[in-house]
Each structure stands twice: as structure tokens, then as C-alpha cells.
N, C-alpha and C positions, 0 to 999 in steps of 0.2 A: 238359551240352549245351544250347545256346540253344533257347528255345521261341518260337514265333511269337506275336505280340501279337494277341489276339482279344477282341472286344467282344461280350458276351452281353446282348442286350436281352430282358428277361423280362417277360411280361404276366401279373401275378398274378390278373387277373380272368378269364382265358381258361379254357374247358373246365369239366369237372366234378371234376377231381382235387384233391388237396391241394397248394396252391401251394408251401408251405414244404417239404414232402417232395419234390416234384418238383424244386425248385431245388437242394436238397441232393444229390439223385441226379445232376443235370446237372453240378453243381460237382465232385463226386467223380470223375465220369467224364472230364471235359474238362480239369480243372486239371493233371493230369500231362503232358498234351500241349501245352497252351497257357498263355501268360501271360494269364490271364482277368480282364477288367474287367467287372463286372456292373452293369448299369443297369436300373431298373424303369420301365415305362410308367406314366404318371399322366394323369389327366383334364386337369390344368392345363398339361401339357407334351406337345405332339404327338410321337408316336412317330417321325415322320420327322425331327424336329429332333434327337432323341437319336441317330439313326443318322448324321445329318450331322456332329454333334459327334465321334462315334466316328471317322469318316473323317478329320476335321481333326486329331484327336489321334494319328493314325498307326496305326489298327487295320489289321492285315494280313488279318484275317478278321472278318466280322460275322455273328453267330449270332442268329437270331430264334426265341424260344421263345414260341409263342402260336398264335392262329388265323390264318385267311387274311387278315383285316384287318390284323393285326400284320405279317405277312410282306409284304403289299403296301406298307405304309408304310415299312418298313425298306428294301425293295428300291429305292425311289425314290432313295435316296442312293447306290446302287451301280450304277445303270444307266450303261452305257458306261464302266465302270471295270474294272480287273483284280482288284478286291477281291472274293473269293468270298463267297457267301451260304450259311451253314449253316442248316438247318431242323430244329427240334425241334417236331413238331406237338403242340399242346396245346389246340386249339380244339374247336368243336362238330362241324364237318363235316370239317376238314382236307383240303379238296378238292385243294389244290395238292400236298401230299405224296402223296396217293393217286394223282393223275394221273401223277406222275413216279416212282412206285415207291419213294418214301422210306418206310422202316419206320414203323409207327404206334406203336411203343413207344419210350420215352425211351432205353433202353439201346441199342437197335439204331440209332436215329436218330443218337445221339452217335457210335457206332462208324462210321457212314457218313461223318461229318465227320472223324473222326480218320484214317480210311484215305486221305482226301485225293483221292477220285475226282471230277474236275471235268468239267462239261459246259457249253458255251455254249448258252443258251436264248434264244428270242425273248421279248420282253416287248411291251407296247403302251402307248400313251398314249390315254386316254379323256377328252376335254375337258381335256387337259393334266394329267390325274392318272394315276399309274402303274397299269397293269393286268397282273397276273400271270395271272389265270384268265380271267374273262369279265365281260361287261356284259350284264345282263338287262333287257329292256324289257317292261312290261305285266305279265303273269301272274306271272312269276318275282319281279319287284320287289314286287308286292303280297303274295306268299307270304313273302318275307323280312321285310317290314314287320310282318306278322301274327305272326311268331315273336319274342316279346319276350325280353329277356335272362333274366327269371325263368323263363319256360317252357323256354328252352334250357338253363338251369342244372339244371332238374328232369328234362327228357326227352331232352336231347342232340339228336342229329340227327333224332330222331322229331318234334321240335318243328316242323321244316320240313314234314314229311309231314302233320301235323295241320293246320297252317296252310294247306297247299295244298288239302286236302280242303275246308276251309271256304271258300276262295276259289272253288272250283268252282261253288258255289251262286250266285256273282255274276259269272260269267265275262262279259267284255265284249269286243266286237270293235272295232277301230279301223282307220282308214286309215293306211297307212305308205308312205313313199317311201324306198327304199334306194339310195343313190348310191355306186358304186364307181369305180375308175379306168377301168373299161371300159363300164359301163352304168348305167342308172337303172331301177329296178324299182318299180312301184306295185301294191299289192295290199291286201287286207284281212287282218288278223292278230289273234291274241289274245296272242301272245308272240313276241319277237325275241330271240335270244341271239347275241352276238358273242364267240367263244371264242379265246383264245390256247392254253391247254391246259385240259382238263377231264376228270375221271374219268367212268366210265360212270354213276355215281350222280348226276351233274349232267344229269338226264334231258333237259331242254329244249335242251341243247347237242348232242345226239347225232344230228343229221341225217346227217352224212357218215359214211363207213366209217373212223372213227378220226381223232383230232385229234392232230397232230404238233407238238411244241413247238419245233422248230428248222427249219421249212420256209420261214420268211419270209412266211407267210400267216395271215390271220385266217379262222376258219370261222364262217359266219353260218347259223343255223337259223331258219326261219320256220314258226311253228305257226299255223294258221288255223282250228282247231276252234272252232265257235261254239255248241255245246250241251254239256251236262253229259256225255251219253253219248259224243259224239265226242271230247271232251277226255280222258275216261278211256281210250278205245280208242287215241287218239294217244299218250298218255303210256305206256301199256303197250307199244305198238309201239316207241317210242323207247328204252324200257328194254331191251327184248329185242335190238334191233339194236345198241345200245350195248354190251351185255354180250358179244355175239357178234362185234363188229367189222364189222357189215354196214351198208350204207347204207339209209336209209328208202325205202319204196315207196308210202306213202299219198299220195293227191292233196292232202290238207289239210296236208302238211308239205313244205317245200322247203329246199334248202340251196345255198350257193355259197361261194366263198372269194375273198378279195381282200387286197391289201396295205394298203388304207385304205378306210374306209366312213363315210358320213354317214347317220344315221337320223333322219328327221323323221316325226312322227305328227300326226294330227288325230282326236280332241283330244290334247293333250299327255299323255304317259304317264310314270309313275314309272320311275326307272332305279336299278338296284342294280349296284354295282361291287365285285367281289371280296367279296361278302357284306355290303356296307354301302350304304345308301341315299345317293345323292349329288344328287338333284334330279329334274328332268324332261327329257324330250326337247325339242329335238334334241340329238344327241350326234355328235361326230366321233371316230373311233377310227383310229389308225395303228399298224402293226406296226413295232417296233424290232428288226430282225433281229439275233440273237445278242447282245442287249443286256445280258445278265446271266450271270454266272459262278456256277454252283450246284453244291454237293456233291450229286450225284444219280446213280442208276444210268442207264445208257444205254438209249435207246429207239430202235429202227430207224425210219427215215423211209420213207414210201410215198406214191405219187401219189394225190391226191384229185381228185374230179370235182365235178359239181354237178347238182342237179335242182330246177327251179323250176316245171315244167309242172304244171298241175292246180290251182294256187292260185286262189282266187276273184277274179274281176275282174282277172286278171293283165295288166299292161302292161309291156313291156320296151322300153327305148330304148337302142340301141347307140350309144356315144359315139365320135365320130371322133377321130383323133389330132390 
């Protein structure tokens, strides 16, 4: 029986596991179902280029085995195509897999791909770079920068928590202008998160009551806590509401949704995109509705609202058609 041609893009530097053992397991599980072509990510060759070559060479499926940065780079070559993305999570946080219910073990993740259950998901473009998960401005970007690869290799996801605690001692407020297709919002903030999909553990993205991966909208969360104590309280509130699927109620947290958004800050703030630092504000983010075909369990959609009242020095300008 003919098998489909699949390209496996494997990042040996991802996560804390044994890469050789992981690769052997993946190969053993997938080879009976696919004509498997294995490529390794390398510092001198961008992951996105490897994925582009796989598409040019006729891959019917592209499978990414690595962390969120690897997935984002691979996905760029598949946006607006019918070529499905298979995900084998091997990173530190594996937020994309977690958000979409993809199993966190190699065996079950491979079985998800073999079973062939597909779903069209939204993706986004952030300053023309692919965005599967989210873009973080301010506090979140500083936290990611503080979690070095050595620390992540030793402590895993705990590295981000340790870095976040350290950043709380130097929390800074900045002025932000958020422009959507409908309005312009000006306020003070310590963190802005623009999410396409995000698990509950992506705390700073959890303003709304659930983030849906195929609704055609981006979810923007604004955190304006300006003291150590208020930041701790806001983070705990975001974690609890995220875990329970509730919307935030604190005055120092706001949220809204939009199909596209521009974020400008004064002073400029660092920006993290799908777990990787990409520079500083301003950023332009636009949703690409149903732009990516992924092997993933289904998640039901629901209506989302917004809450921006109570943010410090809030100004809202409604844009005319």
C-alpha cells in the first residue's frame, strides 16, 4: 500500500530529553505510516528554509519535532496551503501543543498524526513573521530574555517562572497605543499580549474567557500592574481565570479582540514572538483566518467580549468607517 510522503523536521537542541532516543522513537512510530524524510535543524540553516525545501520537494505532510520556535518557523512554509502540519512537542514550554490539546508524549503525539484528524486553525503575521501562539510586549519579553538556554535545559518550564520572579523586582510601566480596525486605545501598561492561541499557563494572555484558535480574531490582554504586590495579585488572578475559563475582573487588566492590531509604546519595549525575541515595538499583527491545517483535536468555538474599563489614564478613540 502506498504511503504519504512526509518530511520530519527535527530540532535536536530542543527540550530536556535525549534527542537520539526521541528521534528513534519517532522514526519507529511514523515510518510504517509515512514515507519519512528526516531533516535536522541547524544554526547555519534557518528552520523555515528547511520547511520550504520540503514543500518544494513534494512533501504531503510536514512534521515538526521541537519547541514552539521550531513549530512557528516550520508553519511559515505551510500557511495558506493544504499541506498539514504534524506536531511532536519536544520543547521547554510546548505551549502550542498544550493550547490545542495535542498530547505531550511522543507516542501519543505521533498517534495523533497517524490518525489523520485535521483542523483548520488561524495563524497570524507579526511584523510579517509567522505567529502561531502569541506576541508579548514588555514584561513577558523581559521574562523570556532572562531564561537562557542553559537555564531552560536545567530547569525546563520552571526557568520562565524563575525569570519572571526576578523581573518583578524591576517592573516598569510604559505608555501604549493600541490601534485596531475599530478603535485606538491609549493607556499605561506593564505587559501587552496578543494571542492567536494560548494555554492557561500562558498567564499574561488570559484576559478573556477562553482563546479560540479558529474564530478569525486576535485576543489582546493589557496588564497595567505597576507594583510588585499588584503584579503578583494580577498574575494570580489571570492564572485562576485562565484555568477556569473565566474573564478577568480586575481594573488593572483589560482585554479586547480584533482582526488586526498595531501596538506602539513609549519608550520602545522588547517583543517576544512564539517564545523568541524579535526586537522592539512597534508591531503590526494581523490574523490569517484558517491559514494552517494541523493534526489536532477539535476545540469548540465560543463568543468573546471585551473589558478595558478601569485601566489607568485610559483613552478610547472610536474610528469611523
